[in-house]
SEPAGU-371805 format. One record per residue: x, y, z of N, C-alpha, C in turn; residue in one letter; residue number from 1. Coordinates in nm, 4 decimals. Layout:
BEGIN
> X; Y; Z; X; Y; Z; X; Y; Z; a; NUM .
...
//
This chain:
BEGIN
> 4.9195; 2.9955; 1.4041; 4.8411; 3.1153; 1.3564; 4.8589; 3.1747; 1.4332; g; 1 .
> 4.7800; 3.3388; 1.4777; 4.8427; 3.4994; 1.4905; 4.8809; 3.5026; 1.6523; a; 2 .
> 4.8673; 3.3816; 1.7100; 4.8901; 3.3785; 1.8419; 5.0952; 3.4046; 1.8278; s; 3 .
> 5.1086; 3.3515; 1.7831; 5.2630; 3.3342; 1.7948; 5.3230; 3.4419; 1.7561; i; 4 .
> 5.2372; 3.5125; 1.6985; 5.3020; 3.7119; 1.6531; 5.2555; 3.7691; 1.7565; n; 5 .
> 5.2154; 3.7295; 1.8800; 5.1745; 3.8085; 2.0145; 5.1897; 3.8000; 2.1199; i; 6 .
> 5.2704; 3.9691; 2.1407; 5.3531; 3.9172; 2.2646; 5.3133; 3.8917; 2.4427; p; 7 .
> 5.4265; 3.8037; 2.4965; 5.3280; 3.7384; 2.6316; 5.2854; 3.8822; 2.7000; p; 8 .
> 5.1759; 3.8681; 2.7288; 5.0573; 3.9691; 2.8110; 4.9611; 4.0193; 2.7515; g; 9 .
> 4.9777; 3.9917; 2.6293; 4.8940; 4.1040; 2.5154; 4.7659; 4.0413; 2.4758; k; 10 .
> 4.6710; 4.0518; 2.4341; 4.6033; 4.0101; 2.3621; 4.5284; 4.0702; 2.2160; v; 11 .
> 4.4831; 4.0241; 2.1196; 4.4605; 4.0126; 1.9997; 4.3044; 4.0700; 1.9935; l; 12 .
> 4.2711; 4.1829; 1.9493; 4.0854; 4.2034; 1.9957; 4.0786; 4.2572; 1.8645; v; 13 .
> 3.9227; 4.2369; 1.8392; 3.8800; 4.2970; 1.6744; 3.8102; 4.4023; 1.7095; a; 14 .
> 3.8097; 4.5086; 1.6725; 3.6818; 4.6080; 1.6572; 3.6503; 4.6026; 1.5534; f; 15 .
> 3.5020; 4.6653; 1.5143; 3.4376; 4.7011; 1.4085; 3.5059; 4.8360; 1.3573; p; 16 .
> 3.5345; 4.8474; 1.2641; 3.5746; 4.9315; 1.1603; 3.5361; 5.0213; 1.1138; s; 17 .
> 3.4604; 5.1443; 1.1480; 3.3539; 5.2443; 1.0771; 3.3810; 5.3374; 1.0595; t; 18 .
> 3.4836; 5.3990; 1.1489; 3.4588; 5.5376; 1.1528; 3.5857; 5.6021; 0.9946; d; 19 .
> 3.5063; 5.6871; 1.0044; 3.5219; 5.7531; 0.8410; 3.7089; 5.7563; 0.8291; m; 20 .
> 3.8129; 5.7987; 0.9508; 3.9534; 5.7851; 0.8824; 4.0407; 5.6205; 0.8554; l; 21 .
> 3.9868; 5.5169; 0.9058; 3.9695; 5.4111; 0.8368; 3.8932; 5.3518; 0.7379; n; 22 .
> 3.7626; 5.3937; 0.6952; 3.7381; 5.4136; 0.6023; 3.7842; 5.4410; 0.4285; a; 23 .
> 3.8804; 5.5368; 0.4729; 3.9531; 5.5962; 0.3603; 4.1142; 5.5293; 0.3012; t; 24 .
> 4.0965; 5.3840; 0.4025; 4.2280; 5.3019; 0.3674; 4.3204; 5.3913; 0.4594; g; 25 .
> 4.3799; 5.5130; 0.5278; 4.4304; 5.5553; 0.6072; 4.5664; 5.4590; 0.7047; a; 26 .
> 4.4342; 5.3859; 0.7513; 4.4836; 5.3301; 0.8980; 4.5348; 5.2540; 0.8193; v; 27 .
> 4.6706; 5.1192; 0.8459; 4.7390; 5.0362; 0.8258; 4.8136; 4.9279; 0.9064; q; 28 .
> 4.8511; 4.8285; 0.9002; 4.8664; 4.7356; 1.0225; 5.0182; 4.7922; 1.0621; p; 29 .
> 5.0409; 4.8227; 1.1646; 5.1705; 4.8693; 1.2321; 5.1460; 5.0381; 1.2815; g; 30 .
> 5.0079; 5.0761; 1.2519; 5.0250; 5.2043; 1.2921; 4.9539; 5.2081; 1.3901; d; 31 .
> 5.0058; 5.3116; 1.4898; 4.9334; 5.3469; 1.6046; 4.8116; 5.4664; 1.6752; h; 32 .
> 4.6887; 5.3887; 1.7235; 4.6046; 5.4997; 1.7165; 4.5559; 5.5059; 1.8402; v; 33 .
> 4.5175; 5.6270; 1.8612; 4.4272; 5.6575; 1.9417; 4.2694; 5.6637; 1.9117; d; 34 .
> 4.1940; 5.6296; 2.0602; 4.0403; 5.5737; 2.0323; 4.0011; 5.7132; 2.0336; i; 35 .
> 3.9181; 5.7780; 2.0301; 3.8096; 5.8373; 2.0554; 3.6843; 5.8485; 2.0507; m; 36 .
> 3.5867; 5.8614; 2.1580; 3.4527; 5.8517; 2.1305; 3.3788; 5.9003; 2.1643; i; 37 .
> 3.1827; 5.9743; 2.1389; 3.1280; 6.0325; 2.2018; 3.0253; 5.9021; 2.2382; s; 38 .
> 2.9509; 5.9364; 2.3616; 2.8486; 5.9372; 2.4290; 2.7525; 5.9893; 2.4530; l; 39 .
> 2.5849; 5.9451; 2.4584; 2.5458; 6.0329; 2.5198; 2.5235; 5.9901; 2.6978; p; 40 .
> 2.5536; 6.0627; 2.7479; 2.5701; 6.0687; 2.9141; 2.4237; 6.1230; 2.9371; i; 41 .
> 2.3621; 6.0497; 3.0654; 2.2683; 6.0650; 3.1802; 2.2476; 6.0723; 3.2769; s; 42 .
> 2.1225; 6.0983; 3.3266; 2.1095; 6.1137; 3.5170; 2.1940; 6.1879; 3.5623; g; 43 .
> 2.2558; 6.0971; 3.7306; 2.3534; 6.1417; 3.7700; 2.4883; 6.1325; 3.7720; t; 44 .
> 2.5849; 6.0996; 3.5855; 2.6576; 6.0651; 3.5610; 2.7733; 6.1839; 3.6078; t; 45 .
> 2.8803; 6.1202; 3.6900; 2.9888; 6.2442; 3.7120; 3.1031; 6.2693; 3.5676; r; 46 .
> 3.1456; 6.3985; 3.5720; 3.1838; 6.4199; 3.4167; 3.2998; 6.4984; 3.5142; l; 47 .
> 3.4129; 6.4701; 3.5718; 3.4673; 6.5316; 3.6530; 3.5949; 6.4310; 3.6892; d; 48 .
> 3.6142; 6.3519; 3.6038; 3.7100; 6.2669; 3.6286; 3.7587; 6.2241; 3.7446; a; 49 .
> 3.6445; 6.2250; 3.8330; 3.7063; 6.1343; 4.0062; 3.7144; 6.2665; 4.0862; g; 50 .
> 3.7217; 6.4101; 4.0208; 3.7051; 6.5033; 4.1512; 3.6357; 6.5414; 4.2300; a; 51 .
> 3.6202; 6.5754; 4.3442; 3.4861; 6.6034; 4.4480; 3.4061; 6.7012; 4.4013; t; 52 .
> 3.4957; 6.8657; 4.3171; 3.3863; 6.9635; 4.3160; 3.3436; 6.9072; 4.1243; n; 53 .
> 3.3308; 6.7811; 4.0503; 3.3007; 6.7726; 3.9466; 3.1361; 6.8318; 3.9412; g; 54 .
> 3.1299; 6.8574; 3.7766; 3.0168; 6.8711; 3.7469; 2.9144; 6.7317; 3.7578; t; 55 .
> 2.7940; 6.7602; 3.7323; 2.6866; 6.6466; 3.7264; 2.5986; 6.6709; 3.6662; q; 56 .
> 2.5577; 6.5883; 3.5441; 2.4335; 6.6269; 3.4656; 2.2953; 6.5898; 3.5656; i; 57 .
> 2.2309; 6.6923; 3.5532; 2.1004; 6.6836; 3.6163; 2.0235; 6.5493; 3.5931; e; 58 .
> 1.9476; 6.4813; 3.6695; 1.8302; 6.3352; 3.6500; 1.6999; 6.3926; 3.5622; p; 59 .
> 1.7499; 6.3124; 3.4238; 1.6677; 6.3482; 3.3680; 1.7101; 6.3916; 3.1842; g; 60 .
> 1.8213; 6.4549; 3.2435; 1.9390; 6.5533; 3.1266; 1.9863; 6.4068; 3.0647; q; 61 .
> 2.0075; 6.4846; 2.9247; 2.1232; 6.3789; 2.9083; 2.2333; 6.4951; 2.8150; t; 62 .
> 2.3387; 6.4793; 2.7966; 2.4213; 6.5428; 2.7326; 2.5073; 6.4807; 2.6175; t; 63 .
> 2.6179; 6.5073; 2.5320; 2.6965; 6.4297; 2.4672; 2.7939; 6.4772; 2.5171; l; 64 .
> 2.9344; 6.3722; 2.5462; 3.0374; 6.3683; 2.5681; 3.1466; 6.3142; 2.4937; v; 65 .
> 3.2740; 6.4055; 2.4709; 3.3745; 6.3302; 2.3395; 3.4404; 6.2955; 2.4464; s; 66 .
> 3.5566; 6.2376; 2.4320; 3.6645; 6.1628; 2.4960; 3.7575; 6.1056; 2.4483; q; 67 .
> 3.8988; 6.1625; 2.5240; 3.9851; 6.0104; 2.4232; 4.0089; 5.9071; 2.4887; l; 68 .
> 4.0044; 5.8288; 2.4975; 3.9945; 5.6828; 2.5148; 4.1200; 5.6022; 2.5571; t; 69 .
> 4.1377; 5.4908; 2.5166; 4.2919; 5.4694; 2.4660; 4.3974; 5.5350; 2.3771; l; 70 .
> 4.5364; 5.5081; 2.4115; 4.5632; 5.5683; 2.3342; 4.7176; 5.4804; 2.2623; q; 71 .
> 4.7583; 5.5073; 2.1939; 4.8868; 5.4671; 2.1197; 4.9024; 5.2891; 2.1509; n; 72 .
> 4.7891; 5.2802; 2.0436; 4.7324; 5.1377; 2.0658; 4.7784; 5.0699; 1.9286; i; 73 .
> 4.8517; 4.9825; 1.9012; 4.8873; 4.9559; 1.7784; 4.8294; 4.8008; 1.6822; e; 74 .
> 4.7641; 4.8945; 1.5674; 4.7177; 4.8070; 1.5164; 4.7851; 4.6934; 1.4764; v; 75 .
> 4.7521; 4.5507; 1.4282; 4.7593; 4.4483; 1.4103; 4.7127; 4.4189; 1.2392; y; 76 .
> 4.5607; 4.4097; 1.2500; 4.5829; 4.3944; 1.0944; 4.3860; 4.4468; 1.0385; t; 77 .
> 4.3682; 4.4726; 0.9266; 4.2600; 4.5162; 0.8986; 4.1984; 4.4658; 0.7629; m; 78 .
> 4.0570; 4.4656; 0.7865; 4.0436; 4.4374; 0.6812; 3.9047; 4.3278; 0.6885; g; 79 .
> 3.8620; 4.3082; 0.6036; 3.6801; 4.2554; 0.5453; 3.7032; 4.0924; 0.6315; d; 80 .
> 3.6094; 4.0555; 0.6763; 3.5639; 3.9130; 0.7354; 3.4069; 3.8856; 0.7352; w; 81 .
> 3.4490; 3.7994; 0.6441; 3.3035; 3.7447; 0.6181; 3.2127; 3.6306; 0.7213; t; 82 .
> 3.1520; 3.6002; 0.7720; 3.1077; 3.4973; 0.8881; 3.1275; 3.3649; 0.8097; p; 83 .
> 3.1873; 3.2899; 0.8863; 3.1961; 3.1145; 0.8400; 3.0754; 3.0627; 0.7928; p; 84 .
> 3.1130; 2.9801; 0.6844; 2.9986; 2.9269; 0.5851; 2.9050; 3.0039; 0.4703; g; 85 .
> 2.9438; 3.1162; 0.4737; 2.8733; 3.2476; 0.3806; 2.9761; 3.2692; 0.3013; q; 86 .
> 2.9750; 3.3100; 0.1985; 3.1230; 3.3869; 0.0816; 3.0012; 3.5578; 0.1320; t; 87 .
> 3.1213; 3.6395; 0.0507; 3.1168; 3.7938; 0.0515; 2.9705; 3.7872; -0.1138; a; 88 .
> 2.8689; 3.8253; -0.0910; 2.7335; 3.8610; -0.1799; 2.6581; 3.7503; -0.1440; n; 89 .
> 2.6835; 3.6553; -0.0127; 2.5503; 3.5693; -0.0477; 2.4857; 3.5678; 0.1090; t; 90 .
> 2.3746; 3.5275; 0.1106; 2.3461; 3.5438; 0.2397; 2.2731; 3.3661; 0.3124; n; 91 .
> 2.2555; 3.3225; 0.4240; 2.2413; 3.2110; 0.4671; 2.1697; 3.1128; 0.3599; a; 92 .
> 2.0684; 3.1667; 0.2670; 2.0041; 3.0745; 0.2125; 2.0360; 3.0690; 0.0599; n; 93 .
> 2.1704; 3.1023; 0.0421; 2.1961; 3.1155; -0.0687; 2.1943; 3.2192; -0.1743; g; 94 .
> 2.0858; 3.3176; -0.1333; 2.0373; 3.4425; -0.2037; 2.0817; 3.5848; -0.1546; n; 95 .
> 2.0959; 3.6709; -0.2227; 2.0811; 3.8278; -0.1667; 2.1959; 3.8593; -0.1086; g; 96 .
> 2.2143; 3.9489; -0.0252; 2.4052; 3.9820; -0.0199; 2.4337; 4.0154; 0.1199; n; 97 .
> 2.5284; 3.9372; 0.1516; 2.5830; 3.9466; 0.2654; 2.7277; 4.0123; 0.2886; v; 98 .
> 2.7029; 4.1668; 0.3264; 2.8130; 4.2485; 0.3193; 2.9361; 4.1802; 0.4442; q; 99 .
> 3.0271; 4.1787; 0.4027; 3.1545; 4.1639; 0.4529; 3.1857; 4.2683; 0.5400; p; 100 .
> 3.1958; 4.2095; 0.6666; 3.2021; 4.3651; 0.8170; 3.3885; 4.4066; 0.7859; l; 101 .
> 3.3457; 4.5390; 0.8668; 3.5135; 4.5732; 0.8103; 3.5690; 4.5525; 0.9974; k; 102 .
> 3.6300; 4.5578; 0.9912; 3.7019; 4.4956; 1.0888; 3.8942; 4.5537; 1.1313; i; 103 .
> 3.9387; 4.5755; 1.2399; 4.0695; 4.6502; 1.2794; 4.1327; 4.5763; 1.3514; i; 104 .
> 4.2030; 4.4733; 1.4086; 4.1979; 4.4066; 1.5359; 4.3626; 4.4706; 1.5955; t; 105 .
> 4.3506; 4.4939; 1.7452; 4.4495; 4.5843; 1.7659; 4.5294; 4.4750; 1.9029; f; 106 .
> 4.6945; 4.5003; 1.9347; 4.7519; 4.4245; 2.0153; 4.7330; 4.4773; 2.1729; i; 107 .
> 4.6450; 4.4693; 2.2659; 4.6454; 4.5455; 2.3870; 4.6701; 4.4675; 2.5067; v; 108 .
> 4.6560; 4.5180; 2.6032; 4.6567; 4.3935; 2.7465; 4.5878; 4.3524; 2.7764; d; 109 .
> 4.4966; 4.3037; 2.8749; 4.3847; 4.2607; 2.9292; 4.3477; 4.3769; 2.9686; h; 110 .
> 4.3285; 4.4425; 2.9966; 4.2292; 4.5715; 3.0938; 4.2330; 4.6468; 2.9807; q; 111 .
> 4.3066; 4.6621; 2.8378; 4.2760; 4.7795; 2.7552; 4.1715; 4.6775; 2.6814; e; 112 .
> 4.1933; 4.5349; 2.6927; 4.0818; 4.4956; 2.5425; 3.9165; 4.4975; 2.6337; a; 113 .
> 3.9392; 4.5193; 2.7850; 3.7538; 4.5203; 2.8410; 3.7836; 4.6657; 2.8387; l; 114 .
> 3.8095; 4.7370; 2.8609; 3.7784; 4.8694; 2.8099; 3.7601; 4.9039; 2.6347; i; 115 .
> 3.7760; 4.8550; 2.5266; 3.7758; 4.8415; 2.4213; 3.6210; 4.7717; 2.3917; l; 116 .
> 3.6351; 4.6911; 2.4809; 3.4542; 4.5835; 2.4712; 3.4017; 4.6980; 2.4998; k; 117 .
> 3.4150; 4.8010; 2.6175; 3.3259; 4.8356; 2.6258; 3.2920; 4.9832; 2.5717; f; 118 .
> 3.3306; 5.0233; 2.5094; 3.3829; 5.1568; 2.4326; 3.2741; 5.1083; 2.3163; v; 119 .
> 3.2597; 4.9257; 2.2458; 3.2509; 4.9296; 2.1519; 3.0807; 4.8987; 2.1833; k; 120 .
> 3.0524; 4.8207; 2.3373; 2.8997; 4.7685; 2.3127; 2.8125; 4.9210; 2.3836; d; 121 .
> 2.9028; 5.0151; 2.4016; 2.7867; 5.1688; 2.5194; 2.7287; 5.2226; 2.3956; s; 122 .
> 2.7738; 5.1736; 2.2690; 2.6519; 5.2549; 2.1792; 2.7173; 5.3701; 2.0966; g; 123 .
> 2.8076; 5.4242; 2.1769; 2.8881; 5.5374; 2.1179; 2.9426; 5.5558; 1.9482; g; 124 .
> 2.9572; 5.6608; 1.9616; 3.0124; 5.7059; 1.7749; 3.1401; 5.7060; 1.8269; t; 125 .
> 3.2620; 5.6418; 1.7326; 3.3993; 5.5454; 1.7366; 3.5194; 5.6315; 1.6664; i; 126 .
> 3.5925; 5.6678; 1.6726; 3.6790; 5.7263; 1.5847; 3.8116; 5.7151; 1.6377; d; 127 .
> 3.8804; 5.6952; 1.5256; 4.0303; 5.7309; 1.5427; 4.1318; 5.7624; 1.4956; l; 128 .
> 4.2176; 5.8251; 1.6041; 4.3221; 5.8728; 1.5298; 4.4752; 5.8456; 1.5045; a; 129 .
> 4.5634; 5.8893; 1.4091; 4.6895; 5.8094; 1.3810; 4.7257; 5.8966; 1.4432; i; 130 .
> 4.8109; 5.8191; 1.5195; 4.9560; 5.9004; 1.6029; 5.1064; 5.8963; 1.4639; r; 131 .
> 5.1737; 6.0038; 1.4984; 5.2967; 5.9712; 1.4579; 5.4045; 5.9209; 1.4975; s; 132 .
> 5.4321; 5.8569; 1.4106; 5.5530; 5.7033; 1.4304; 5.6331; 5.7438; 1.5518; a; 133 .
> 5.6930; 5.8503; 1.5549; 5.7709; 5.9366; 1.6662; 5.7159; 5.9408; 1.8110; e; 134 .
> 5.5397; 5.9336; 1.8259; 5.4887; 6.0248; 1.9250; 5.4550; 5.8734; 1.9793; d; 135 .
> 5.4563; 5.8702; 2.1240; 5.4771; 5.7286; 2.1882; 5.4236; 5.7849; 2.3201; n; 136 .
> 5.4086; 5.8848; 2.3436; 5.3680; 5.9594; 2.4892; 5.2279; 5.9219; 2.4907; q; 137 .
> 5.1095; 5.9163; 2.6290; 4.9992; 5.9734; 2.6664; 4.9495; 6.1191; 2.6742; n; 138 .
> 4.8907; 6.1425; 2.6311; 4.8383; 6.2985; 2.6787; 4.7010; 6.3364; 2.6966; v; 139 .
> 4.6845; 6.4087; 2.8335; 4.6189; 6.4438; 2.8894; 4.4815; 6.5108; 2.8348; e; 140 .
> 4.3477; 6.4341; 2.8040; 4.2444; 6.5298; 2.7415; 4.1425; 6.6017; 2.7834; t; 141 .
> 4.0807; 6.6900; 2.8335; 3.9631; 6.7241; 2.9073; 3.8262; 6.6532; 2.8376; d; 142 .
> 3.6885; 6.5643; 2.8837; 3.6156; 6.5582; 2.8232; 3.5696; 6.7034; 2.7464; p; 143 .
> 3.5496; 6.6614; 2.6444; 3.4304; 6.8098; 2.5447; 3.2536; 6.7530; 2.5532; v; 144 .
> 3.2033; 6.8908; 2.5987; 3.0614; 6.8852; 2.5800; 3.0481; 7.0169; 2.5472; t; 145 .
> 2.8634; 7.0048; 2.5280; 2.8824; 7.1914; 2.4788; 2.8949; 7.2812; 2.5285; i; 146 .
> 2.8839; 7.2539; 2.7071; 2.9547; 7.3637; 2.7720; 3.0616; 7.3944; 2.7542; d; 147 .
> 3.1457; 7.2590; 2.7273; 3.3053; 7.2926; 2.7111; 3.3354; 7.3587; 2.6009; y; 148 .
> 3.2239; 7.3352; 2.5095; 3.2982; 7.4599; 2.3370; 3.2033; 7.6168; 2.3613; l; 149 .
> 3.1247; 7.5869; 2.4416; 3.0475; 7.7561; 2.4754; 3.1588; 7.7970; 2.5131; v; 150 .
> 3.2006; 7.7822; 2.6772; 3.3292; 7.8574; 2.7674; 3.4419; 7.8170; 2.6512; d; 151 .
> 3.4557; 7.7759; 2.5608; 3.6261; 7.7782; 2.5314; 3.5954; 7.9104; 2.3814; l; 152 .
> 3.4800; 7.9144; 2.3522; 3.4793; 7.9792; 2.2073; 3.4024; 8.1094; 2.2167; y; 153 .
> 3.3612; 8.0977; 2.3385; 3.2749; 8.2189; 2.3886; 3.1622; 8.2432; 2.2679; k; 154 .
> 3.0994; 8.1469; 2.2372; 2.9219; 8.1462; 2.1943; 2.8604; 8.2768; 2.2383; f; 155 .
> 2.8266; 8.3571; 2.1344; 2.7284; 8.4180; 2.2035; 2.5967; 8.4049; 2.1569; i; 156 .
> 2.4529; 8.4706; 2.2384; 2.3481; 8.4700; 2.1979; 2.2821; 8.3902; 2.2585; g; 157 .
> 2.3097; 8.3150; 2.3460; 2.2464; 8.1760; 2.4127; 2.2278; 8.1965; 2.4981; l; 158 .
> 2.0994; 8.1312; 2.5522; 2.0313; 8.2168; 2.6988; 2.0111; 8.1166; 2.7980; i; 159 .
> 2.0838; 8.1415; 2.8872; 2.0988; 8.0451; 2.9912; 1.9496; 8.0170; 3.0699; t; 160 .
> 1.9545; 7.9011; 3.0883; 1.8216; 7.8756; 3.1543; 1.8128; 7.9497; 3.3126; p; 161 .
> 1.6613; 7.9753; 3.3370; 1.6893; 8.0073; 3.4830; 1.6454; 7.8949; 3.5744; k; 162 .
> 1.6603; 7.9211; 3.6706; 1.6956; 7.7806; 3.8231; 1.6289; 7.7970; 3.8750; r; 163 .
//
């Protein structure tokens, strides 16, 4: 089984492969990827990476935040998976279509497996970025929100709400 190919201290985790880059077939076993996520954040969630003077979202408001999560994650396998006892294009009653699930598996440590589970279960939008084979360094990124883009690209004509 797959367990003989997994290094000690690592686990194999399956993840849905619905992002556009993976759908093109560009991601292959052995590639290293970064996982990006966009989540609707609401309430009094802090967007400050632990800083004491960070931005907070006002109660009742929601904002979309994009962030790089896990980096340099090794792709073990990818492909279609059909539930046991069923065949592709046949549902449990023998008629209709069961579309196989598109899955990608990663080799990660136990904490990264939990992070991947949270990212998957959070309901956000998930995308992959393929890394250069020569790049294995983690990078720091800032969370991206509409305010970040307005400040960075100096959008004009936006009305600032009065408080």
